[in-house]
N, C-alpha and C positions, 0 to 999 in steps of 0.2 A: 504494499499499499504505499501511497505517497503522502507525505506530511502536508496537510493543508492548514495547519496553525495548532500551536499548542503553547503552553507556558509552565516552564518548571516552577517547583516551589521557590519562594523567596530564600528559604533557609534550607541547607542540606538536612535531609532526615535519613538517619542511618539505615533504615529498612530499605532504601532505594538506591539503586546503582547511580553513581554520580554522573551527571550530564544525560542520564537516560530515562527521565521520568517526567510525568506532567501532572499539573493541578486540574482537577475538576471541582468546582464549587457551585452550590446552588443555595439561594437564600431561603428563608423559612417557607416562602410562598411556592417553592418548585421552580423559581426562575433561574436558568443558567447564568451565572456571572463571569465564570471562567470555564472554557470548555477545551476539548480537543477535537480535532477535525482531520479527516483524510479522505483521500480519492483514490479510486482504482484506475490506474493508468492503462490497464489492459482491456482486452475485448472479451475476457473470460468472466464468469460470473462469480460472486463471492456471497457467502451466507454468513451472517453474524449471529453468533448465539451468546447470550448473557446468562450468567449464573450469579446469583447474588443472594446474600443475607443481610441482616440488619447493619452488619459491621464490615462488609467486603463486597466486592464485585469482581468478576472474572470475565473477560471478553474473549472469545474464541473466533477467529475467523477461518473459514472453511472455503477452500477454492483449489485451483489449480497452482502448483508450486512452479513459477516461472523463473525465479531468482533463488540464489545462494547468497546469504547476507552475512558477513562477519563484522565484528566491531571491536574497537580498542579505545580506551579513554586514556588520555594523558596523566601525568602526575599534576597535583594541585600547584597552583601558580597564582601570583599577585594575592598574596595573603593580606587579610585585614584584621587586626586584632579587635576583640570585643569593647564596646564601651561600657563602663559601669552605670547602673541604674539603681538609685536608692529608692526603696518602697518603705513606707511606715504605715502598713496596714495590718490588721489581725489576720493571720492565715498566710502571711508572706512565706514563700519558700525560697531559700536562697539558691543560687545557680553560678557556677563557674563560667557560664556562657560557652561560646565556642567561635573561633575564628571564622571569618568569610574567606572565600578563595574563588578562583575560576578554574575550570577544566575544559578541555576540548574532546568532544567525542566523534569519533571519526568511524563511518560506516563503509565498507567495500561491498559492493553491489555487482555480482556476476549474472548477467542474462543467460539462463540456461539454454536457451533457443539460439543465441548468436554467438555466446561466448565472450561477448563484450563486457568489459570491466569498468566501473567508475566508482569515485569516491565522493562523498559528501561529509563536511565536516561543520560542526556547530560548537560555539564556544559559550558556556554556560557560566554565569556569575551568581554566586550564592552570597547573601549578606551574612554579616556576623550575627551571633545571637548574644543579647545583653548578658553581662555578668550582673547578677541580681544580688544586692546587698539589703538585707533586712534591717531596718532600724525600729526602735520601739515607737508605738504610735504616740501622738501628740497627747499629752495628759495622761499617759499610760505608765 
């Protein structure tokens, strides 16, 4: 499938591969605010199967395998250290934060019908996560 638009998370979340993830977000009314889109560049059909639970979703694409795809992700570069954020509220949970960084993800795509190979690269920037410092609430 061909990427027709997506947005990575602002912060890197360890359960996702760096540079190879997408945010999907809906408001409380079910309106899509951040989405992922793709197109089928070929003349063969594609069936889309969704398998979901209240806490997860899995999307399976069924179709003719016209391409072999391999990928690689660069080492992190352009690190940005987290800033401190002081919070003086009950229930504050301190955090060490996490640095921000960039990575470049490169896909190598080989057309199984023609043997032609091409590469696509995308650089992703993740923001640093605040270092949370908890202070006593005022008057507490």
